[in-house]
N, CA and C of each residue as an Amber inpcrd file, in Angstrom:
protein
   264
  78.6680000 105.8140000 118.0410000  78.2330000 105.8950000 118.7520000
  77.3180000 105.5530000 119.3290000  76.6040000 104.8640000 119.6450000
  75.5800000 104.1650000 120.3660000  74.5860000 105.1750000 121.0890000
  73.7590000 105.4720000 120.3890000  72.7890000 106.3470000 121.6810000
  72.8740000 106.4040000 123.0520000  73.0110000 105.2870000 123.7180000
  73.0290000 105.4040000 125.5300000  73.9070000 105.5700000 125.3760000
  75.3270000 105.3460000 125.5050000  76.8730000 105.4680000 125.2950000
  76.9640000 107.4760000 125.8390000  75.9800000 108.1530000 123.7950000
  76.0460000 109.3210000 124.5130000  74.5160000 109.9620000 125.2320000
  74.1090000 109.8240000 125.5670000  72.8660000 109.4950000 126.8350000
  73.7980000 110.1340000 127.6940000  74.9250000 108.8890000 128.5770000
  75.4020000 108.9440000 129.5560000  76.6640000 110.0530000 129.3250000
  76.7540000 110.0770000 128.2570000  77.9940000 111.4820000 128.3360000
  77.0700000 112.7220000 128.0140000  75.7720000 113.5980000 128.0000000
  75.3170000 114.8550000 128.2360000  74.7560000 114.2490000 129.5960000
  74.4290000 113.3550000 130.0460000  74.0930000 112.4440000 131.5190000
  75.0810000 113.5420000 132.5000000  76.4630000 113.5790000 132.3760000
  77.8560000 113.4440000 132.7110000  78.4260000 115.3860000 132.8930000
  78.0740000 115.0840000 131.6510000  77.9200000 117.1970000 131.5570000
  76.7930000 117.6750000 132.2370000  75.3750000 117.1350000 132.1980000
  74.6590000 117.7800000 133.6990000  74.9970000 118.2020000 134.6780000
  74.8790000 116.9520000 135.2810000  75.8690000 116.5090000 136.1060000
  76.2470000 117.7190000 137.0120000  78.0620000 117.6620000 136.0750000
  78.7010000 118.7340000 135.7810000  78.7010000 119.7880000 135.7110000
  77.5190000 120.4420000 135.2860000  77.2850000 122.1870000 135.0370000
  75.8820000 122.3720000 136.3610000  74.7300000 121.3010000 136.9940000
  74.7420000 121.1490000 137.7430000  72.9350000 121.4130000 137.4370000
  72.9460000 121.2070000 136.5790000  71.5420000 121.5670000 135.5500000
  71.0860000 119.4630000 135.2640000  69.4390000 119.8240000 135.6490000
  69.1570000 118.1630000 134.5470000  67.9040000 118.0590000 134.4870000
  68.2380000 118.1260000 133.0710000  67.0880000 117.5960000 131.6160000
  66.1170000 116.6320000 132.3130000  64.7040000 117.3850000 131.6410000
  63.6010000 116.5250000 132.2140000  63.6960000 115.5100000 131.0920000
  63.8360000 115.7460000 129.4110000  64.2890000 114.0720000 128.8300000
  65.1330000 115.0730000 127.9170000  65.9780000 113.4090000 127.3820000
  67.2520000 113.8430000 126.5290000  66.2680000 113.2410000 125.4540000
  66.6550000 113.5690000 124.1660000  66.1380000 113.4930000 122.2980000
  67.2890000 112.6640000 121.4400000  67.2860000 111.7340000 120.5130000
  67.5130000 111.3200000 119.5160000  67.4920000 111.5200000 118.6290000
  67.0930000 112.6250000 117.0730000  66.3300000 112.0660000 116.2010000
  66.8550000 113.0500000 115.0850000  66.4070000 112.5900000 114.1260000
  67.2900000 113.4280000 112.6700000  66.5660000 114.9620000 112.7450000
  67.5070000 115.8820000 112.7280000  67.2510000 117.1840000 112.3400000
  67.8020000 117.6160000 111.0960000  67.0070000 118.9040000 110.3500000
  67.3110000 119.0230000 108.9560000  67.9680000 120.3030000 109.5890000
  67.5070000 121.0000000 110.3690000  68.8510000 122.6850000 110.4340000
  69.7920000 123.0210000 111.2340000  69.1740000 122.2190000 112.7060000
  69.9260000 122.4600000 113.4570000  70.9950000 120.9030000 114.5660000
  71.8350000 120.8230000 115.4150000  72.4020000 119.6220000 115.9380000
  71.7060000 119.3600000 116.9700000  70.6190000 120.8660000 117.9730000
  70.1700000 120.4660000 118.9610000  69.2560000 121.1940000 119.1730000
  68.5160000 121.8420000 120.1980000  67.3490000 121.8290000 120.7750000
  67.5890000 121.5800000 121.9110000  66.8450000 122.9580000 122.7760000
  66.1280000 122.9740000 124.1810000  64.7350000 123.1920000 124.4130000
  63.7420000 122.8820000 124.8230000  62.6850000 123.5150000 125.5080000
  62.4470000 124.5750000 127.0240000  61.5530000 125.0380000 126.4860000
  61.6510000 125.8810000 127.6270000  61.3590000 124.7980000 129.2580000
  60.6660000 122.9970000 128.1760000  60.3340000 122.0670000 129.8270000
  61.6410000 121.8760000 130.0750000  62.6510000 121.8220000 129.2000000
  63.5810000 120.8970000 129.8700000  64.5690000 119.8240000 129.3560000
  63.0460000 119.7650000 127.8330000  63.1630000 118.8480000 126.9140000
  64.8800000 119.2260000 126.2090000  65.9530000 117.9200000 126.0760000
  66.5140000 118.5360000 125.0400000  66.7330000 117.4330000 124.0260000
  67.1660000 117.9730000 122.8620000  67.0050000 116.9950000 121.3780000
  68.4310000 117.1220000 120.5420000  68.5150000 116.2670000 120.2960000
  70.1280000 115.7480000 119.9170000  70.1090000 115.0480000 118.4460000
  70.6730000 116.0020000 117.0940000  70.3510000 114.8870000 115.9130000
  70.8820000 113.9840000 116.2250000  70.2860000 112.7340000 115.6780000
  71.6940000 111.9610000 114.8150000  72.5700000 111.5130000 114.6520000
  73.3050000 113.4870000 114.2460000  74.3150000 112.9440000 113.0070000
  75.4180000 113.2400000 114.2570000  75.0950000 114.2390000 115.1700000
  76.3740000 114.3360000 116.2380000  76.4390000 113.3120000 117.0290000
  76.1340000 111.5570000 117.0830000  76.4530000 110.7090000 117.4170000
  77.9330000 110.4680000 116.5420000  78.4390000 110.6350000 115.6790000
  79.3940000 110.5720000 114.8560000  80.1480000 111.9180000 114.2960000
  80.1860000 112.8630000 115.0210000  81.2780000 113.5100000 115.1720000
  82.3190000 113.4250000 116.1680000  83.8420000 114.0160000 116.2050000
  84.2150000 114.0350000 116.7600000  83.3900000 115.0400000 118.6300000
  84.3870000 113.5660000 119.1130000  84.5330000 114.3080000 120.9280000
  84.5710000 116.2470000 121.3280000  85.4780000 116.5790000 121.2360000
  85.2500000 118.0340000 121.0440000  84.0020000 118.8400000 120.8240000
  83.1630000 118.3470000 119.5590000  82.5660000 119.2540000 119.2610000
  80.9850000 118.6980000 119.3320000  81.1770000 117.7550000 120.0340000
  79.7350000 116.8980000 120.6290000  79.8440000 117.4230000 121.9730000
  80.7930000 117.6520000 122.3060000  80.8040000 118.2800000 123.9210000
  80.5440000 120.0510000 124.3510000  81.0010000 120.8740000 122.6730000
  80.1590000 122.1750000 122.3720000  79.1570000 122.3350000 122.6370000
  78.1880000 120.9810000 122.0850000  76.5920000 120.9970000 121.6350000
  76.6510000 120.5910000 122.7730000  76.3510000 120.1920000 123.1340000
  76.1990000 118.9830000 124.6930000  75.7770000 120.4090000 125.3410000
  76.9890000 120.9630000 125.3900000  76.9560000 122.1430000 127.3490000
  76.7640000 123.3240000 126.9700000  76.6570000 123.4830000 125.2310000
  75.6020000 124.6350000 124.8050000  74.2520000 125.0230000 125.4810000
  73.6530000 123.3820000 124.9560000  72.0970000 123.1790000 124.8700000
  71.6410000 123.1290000 126.0830000  72.8410000 122.2290000 127.5860000
  72.7130000 122.1130000 128.3310000  72.4660000 123.6580000 129.5690000
  73.3850000 124.1660000 128.8080000  73.2470000 125.3550000 129.6120000
  71.6200000 126.5670000 129.4730000  71.0190000 126.2260000 127.9110000
  70.1850000 126.6250000 128.1450000  69.0550000 126.4490000 128.8740000
  69.7580000 125.7730000 129.8250000  68.5960000 124.8680000 131.3740000
  68.8510000 126.1170000 132.3880000  69.9140000 126.9320000 132.0010000
  70.1510000 128.1030000 133.3320000  70.4010000 129.4940000 132.7010000
  70.5050000 129.5240000 131.4750000  70.1510000 130.9690000 131.1530000
  69.7300000 130.9460000 129.3480000  68.4370000 131.0220000 129.2160000
  67.2840000 131.0980000 128.1750000  68.3520000 131.8180000 126.5560000
  69.0110000 132.2160000 126.8850000  69.0180000 133.5530000 125.7430000
  71.0430000 133.6700000 125.4370000  71.1780000 133.8000000 124.7520000
  72.6760000 134.0210000 124.0150000  73.3480000 135.2820000 124.6830000
  73.3070000 136.2780000 125.6410000  74.0850000 137.1040000 126.1430000
  75.5050000 137.0630000 126.9800000  76.1030000 138.0080000 127.7240000
  77.1330000 137.4680000 128.2770000  77.0880000 136.7410000 129.8160000
  76.2110000 136.6200000 129.7240000  75.9790000 135.5340000 130.7080000
  76.4300000 133.7520000 130.8900000  75.5430000 133.3900000 129.7010000
  75.6880000 132.9570000 128.9220000  77.1810000 132.4550000 127.8530000
  77.7410000 133.5270000 127.4350000  79.0200000 133.0670000 126.5040000
  79.4120000 133.2040000 128.1640000  79.6320000 132.9740000 128.4860000
  80.8930000 134.1780000 129.7790000  81.1510000 132.1840000 130.3350000
  79.7620000 131.3180000 130.4330000  79.4290000 129.8440000 131.3290000
  79.9820000 129.3590000 130.0490000  79.6040000 129.5350000 128.7800000
  80.4750000 128.3700000 127.6070000  81.6050000 128.1120000 127.8910000
  82.2210000 129.1430000 128.0870000  83.6230000 129.3470000 127.5680000
  84.7640000 128.7050000 128.9720000  83.5440000 129.7110000 130.6110000
  84.6160000 128.4880000 131.3800000  84.2080000 126.9510000 131.4420000
  83.1040000 126.7690000 130.0030000  82.9400000 125.2920000 130.2420000
  84.0920000 124.2970000 129.5980000  84.2590000 125.6140000 128.9790000
  84.8700000 124.6390000 127.6350000  86.1350000 125.6160000 127.1070000
  85.9540000 126.4160000 127.6270000  87.7350000 126.9180000 127.2580000
  87.3980000 128.5400000 125.8310000  88.8360000 128.7290000 125.6310000
  89.0810000 130.0240000 124.9960000  87.7070000 130.5720000 123.4630000
  87.9470000 128.5720000 122.6460000  87.4340000 128.5680000 121.7060000
  86.3920000 129.3730000 121.7070000  85.4400000 129.8270000 122.1110000
  84.1220000 129.8590000 122.6600000  83.6960000 130.9490000 122.8080000
């Protein structure tokens, strides 16, 4: 998947969730699929572009939700479930 198509996917989810990432970056990451900085910068691993759509959505939504909820507490988990369904 081309990077610009992936970024469009991230922006579509961001609009649906009601958040606005300041920056979206794609680069090789050694230990995780993605990260979200306190300043609103999202970074995604280049390998994510080769993953199935459902998995990409999980990672994208997870990181975008951190723009609303900075932790993995009950509210975060409830929102994740609301956007992605029962598997989370």
